[in-house]
Every structure is written in C-alpha cells, then in structure tokens.
C-alpha positions in Angstrom: -23.2 54.2 63.0 -20.4 54.6 65.8 -20.1 58.0 67.2 -16.4 59.2 67.6 -15.6 60.1 71.2 -15.2 64.1 71.2 -11.4 65.2 71.3 -9.9 68.7 71.4 -6.7 69.3 69.3 -4.2 71.2 71.3 -1.4 71.0 68.4 -0.4 69.3 65.3 2.5 69.3 63.2 4.4 67.1 60.4 7.0 64.7 61.6 9.2 62.2 59.5 6.5 62.2 56.8 3.5 61.6 59.2 2.2 64.0 61.9 2.4 64.3 65.6 -0.6 65.8 67.7 -1.5 66.5 71.3 -5.0 66.3 72.4 -7.5 66.8 75.2 -10.9 65.0 76.2 -13.1 64.7 79.0 -12.5 61.5 80.8 -15.3 59.4 82.2 -12.7 57.1 84.0 -10.7 59.8 85.8 -13.7 62.5 86.2 -11.4 65.1 84.8 -9.9 66.2 81.7 -7.0 64.0 80.2 -4.3 64.8 77.6 -2.5 62.2 75.2 -0.1 62.4 72.4 -0.2 60.4 68.9 2.3 60.0 66.1 0.7 58.8 63.0 3.3 57.3 60.6 3.2 58.3 56.8 1.9 54.7 55.9 -1.5 55.6 57.6 -2.6 57.2 54.4 -3.0 53.8 52.8 -4.8 52.3 55.6 -4.8 51.2 59.3 -1.3 50.7 61.0 -0.2 48.8 64.0 -0.1 50.7 67.4 2.6 50.9 70.2 1.2 52.6 73.4 3.9 53.9 75.8 3.0 54.4 79.5 5.5 57.1 80.9 6.9 57.2 84.5 6.8 59.3 87.6 6.5 63.2 87.0 5.9 62.5 83.3 3.0 63.9 80.8 1.9 62.9 77.5 4.8 65.1 76.2 8.1 63.2 77.5 8.1 60.2 75.4 7.1 62.1 72.5 9.9 64.9 73.1 12.8 62.9 74.4 12.7 59.3 73.1 13.7 60.0 69.3 11.0 57.1 68.4 9.2 58.8 65.8 11.9 58.5 63.1 12.0 54.6 63.5 8.1 54.4 63.7 8.0 56.3 60.6 10.2 53.4 59.0 8.3 50.7 60.3 4.8 52.3 59.9 3.8 52.2 63.5 1.6 54.6 65.3 2.7 55.8 68.8 0.4 56.7 71.6 1.3 58.3 75.0 -1.4 59.3 77.6 -0.7 61.4 80.5 0.4 59.5 83.8 -2.3 60.8 86.0 -5.6 62.7 86.3 -5.1 66.6 86.5 -7.0 69.4 87.8 -7.6 71.9 90.7 -9.9 69.5 92.5 -7.6 66.4 91.9 -6.1 65.1 95.1 -2.2 65.4 95.2 0.5 64.1 97.4 -0.2 65.4 101.2 3.6 66.2 101.7 3.9 67.6 97.9 6.4 64.9 97.0 6.9 63.8 93.5 6.2 60.0 93.8 2.5 60.3 94.5 -0.5 61.9 93.4 -0.5 64.4 90.3 2.2 62.7 87.8 2.2 59.3 89.7 -1.2 57.6 89.0 0.6 54.2 89.1 -2.0 52.7 86.5 -4.3 51.4 89.2 -7.9 51.8 90.2 -8.0 53.5 93.5 -10.5 52.2 96.1 -9.5 54.7 99.0 -11.2 58.2 99.2 -10.3 61.0 98.1 -8.2 59.1 95.6 -11.1 57.1 94.1 -12.7 60.0 92.6 -10.3 60.4 90.1 -7.5 57.9 90.1 -8.6 55.3 87.8 -5.7 54.9 85.3 -6.2 51.2 84.8 -9.7 51.6 83.4 -8.4 54.6 81.5 -5.9 52.8 79.8 -8.0 49.6 79.3 -11.4 50.8 78.7 -11.3 54.4 77.7 -8.1 55.2 75.7 -8.9 52.1 73.4 -11.9 53.3 71.8 -10.8 56.9 71.8 -7.7 55.9 69.8 -9.2 53.5 67.4 -12.5 55.5 66.6 -10.4 58.8 66.1 -7.1 57.7 64.4 -6.0 55.2 61.7 -4.9 52.4 64.0 -5.5 48.8 63.8 -6.9 47.5 67.1 -6.0 43.9 66.4 -2.3 44.9 66.1 -1.7 46.7 69.3 1.6 46.5 71.5 2.3 47.9 75.0 5.4 49.4 76.5 6.4 51.8 79.3 9.1 53.3 81.5 9.6 52.8 85.3 6.2 53.4 86.9 4.8 53.0 83.2 6.9 49.9 82.8 4.8 48.6 86.0 1.8 49.7 84.2 2.6 48.0 80.9 3.6 44.7 82.6 0.5 44.6 84.7 -1.9 45.8 82.2 -0.6 43.7 79.6 -0.2 40.5 81.3 -3.8 40.9 82.7 -5.2 41.7 79.2 -3.4 39.7 76.6 -6.5 39.7 74.4 -6.0 43.4 74.3 -2.4 43.6 73.4 -0.2 41.4 71.0 3.2 42.5 72.3 4.8 43.6 75.5 7.8 45.3 76.4 9.2 47.6 79.3 12.2 49.9 80.1 13.6 49.7 83.7 10.1 49.0 85.2 9.1 48.7 88.9 8.8 45.0 88.9 7.2 44.8 92.4 5.1 47.4 94.1 4.9 45.2 97.2 8.5 45.3 97.6 9.3 48.9 96.3 9.2 52.0 98.5 7.5 53.9 95.5 4.9 51.1 95.1 4.3 50.6 98.8 3.7 54.5 99.4 1.4 54.8 96.4 -0.7 51.7 96.7 -1.3 52.2 100.6 -2.7 55.5 99.6 -4.7 54.3 96.5 -5.7 50.8 97.7 -5.5 50.9 101.6 -3.3 48.9 103.9 -4.5 45.3 103.1 -1.7 44.4 100.8 -3.7 41.3 99.4 -5.6 43.9 97.3 -2.3 45.1 95.7 -1.5 41.7 94.1 -3.4 42.7 90.6 -0.9 45.6 90.4 2.2 44.0 91.3 4.0 42.7 88.2 5.8 40.0 89.8 2.4 38.8 91.4 0.5 39.1 88.2 3.3 37.0 86.3 3.4 34.4 88.8 -0.3 33.7 88.4 -0.9 34.4 85.0 -3.4 32.0 83.3 -1.8 31.5 80.0 2.1 31.8 79.9 1.9 31.3 76.1 -0.3 34.3 75.4 2.9 36.3 74.6 5.6 34.6 72.4 8.4 36.9 74.1 8.2 39.8 76.5 11.3 42.2 76.4 12.6 44.0 79.6 15.6 46.4 79.3 17.4 47.7 82.4 20.4 49.9 82.9 23.1 48.4 85.1 23.8 51.8 86.5 20.4 52.9 87.4 20.3 54.5 90.8 16.9 52.9 91.5 17.7 49.4 90.5 18.2 47.6 93.9 15.8 49.5 96.2 12.9 50.3 93.6 13.0 48.2 90.4 14.2 44.7 91.3 14.1 42.8 88.0 15.5 39.8 89.5 12.1 39.2 91.3 10.3 39.4 88.1 12.8 36.9 86.3 12.1 34.6 89.1 8.3 35.2 88.8 8.3 34.4 85.0 10.4 31.4 85.3 8.1 30.0 87.8 5.0 30.6 85.7 6.6 29.9 82.4 6.4 33.3 81.0 8.8 33.9 78.1 10.7 37.0 79.6 14.0 38.2 77.8 15.5 40.5 80.5 18.6 42.5 79.2 21.0 44.3 81.5 23.1 47.0 79.9 26.4 48.4 81.6 26.6 52.1 81.5 23.2 53.1 81.3 21.2 54.9 84.0 17.2 55.3 84.6 16.9 58.2 82.3 15.6 59.0 78.3 19.5 58.6 77.1 18.8 55.0 78.0 15.5 54.8 76.4 16.5 56.6 73.1 19.5 54.2 72.8 17.0 51.0 73.0 13.7 52.4 71.5 14.6 51.3 68.0 15.2 47.8 69.0 12.0 47.8 71.1 9.9 49.2 68.2 11.3 46.5 65.8 10.5 43.8 68.5 6.9 45.1 68.6 6.8 45.5 64.7 7.8 41.8 64.4 5.2 40.9 67.0 2.6 42.8 65.2 2.8 41.5 61.6 -0.3 40.4 59.8 
C-alpha cells in the first residue's frame, strides 16, 4: 500500500464548481518547507482528470497564477486540474541575493539544481519539479499522471521548456508564455547560473532552452509546442530572445509554434488573454 506524502492544508475554497487550495509540505529536494496550489475541477468527482502544471516567473509564488490568470473557469469547463508550485525555496536559513535584487535567490530559483555553495543546500528546483512534486500531486489529488502537461511564464517558461524537453516521458504537452529562451545569452540567466552553477558555462547547457532544444534526442516526442510572446514586452530583446529558440527548434526539427502578439507586454494581462487557448491546446494534447 502506497503511503501518501504528508501535506498541510493552508486554505481551500470552492471555485467554478471545483475547489482551489493552497498547501505546504516539507521538501527533501530543497531542504525546507515548500508551498503549492491546486485547482481541482468538478469532473474529478467522477475520476482522475488531466493535469497542467504552471511554473511561475521571477518574484512570484504559488499564488500569482491562481490569483491573476483567470484560468480556473476554462479549466473547469475542460476538466483540467491546475498545479502551481512556488518558484524557489524559502526560509530564514535559505541564502538570498547578496545585493537584495529581485532576479536571484528567493523567488528566483530558475528551476535548476544548484551545484555551488551556499545555493546547493536548498536550490534544487529541477529535482523538486521532476521528482518530488510529481508523487506529491498524484498521490494526494485526483490527477492522471499519464495525462500531464507543462507550461510557464518568463523564468517559469524557461523552466517549462528545459524540463519538458528533457522529460517528454513525464509530460505529454508543452507550452510557454514569454519564456527566457536562453540563459546563456540573457542577463537574468547569466547572473543566476553563474551563482547556482559556477563560471564554467558548459555546465549551463542543460538549463538553456535553446541548447536543450538543439540537442533533443527525439524531436517527435511532442507533436506541437506552443509559445506566445508579446511584441511590446520590454524584456523581449535583451532577456527573452525567442528568435534563438525558433532557430534551435528549426535546427533539431522540434515542432515549435511561436506566436508574437502586437500590443501585449510581459504581464498577467497578456497571460490572462491567451490562457484559454493554452489550456485548450493542452486539453487536445492530453486526450485519451
């Protein structure tokens, strides 16, 4: 008999016929308490439902996507469970940015496994998403592990692409909103990975979406990858660089659909505008 991993309920309430909850648990990956949120649609009363996990961006927590995206109405209609973890380890003993900036440390885990001290003691977000969050969700909530999609925004878009492309056996659908497409050539990425992984950039390749896309072993693992980007995003040219991802996917044969939308920036108005299309995309990919 499988023993469920222990979670603490922070809050739960009804939402579009289902329920939304916020939870805490002791994380062995990050060596601290971690929090996550789950929306369970009404269809789960009749059996297991497909799941879409959303990885959030810099400064965000497990709350941002659930509070700001407006995704629950569509998820309830489609019968999709939504999961959103926090973006980094937390706690008084967790190392933060030495300059107290927003783009590194707390709220900025970059979904990597840090190898450099003191970050390596807690910052193991890649393992958290791929090894710990999976059993935590599927042992405690009515989600179908065989129908699991992954998406994310900005830093979380970077996480979704690198994790999804490296683990196609774990995720059947993949998308992203305004992702950091290359940590090797982004000021945000270069700062974070230099701290987390050290100055040898060859160790960064597994956490650079373009490099992972370029070296993917099976370009047919996903029938389609959806990426949306706002043309008015102030971070587009310096930090995000979707044109490099497009070139890498063309080189390897990955089926990327990159859509650039005039009039949209980097924020949640952009996400809330296109979240319905992304959830319908995932629902189609996760059928059966």
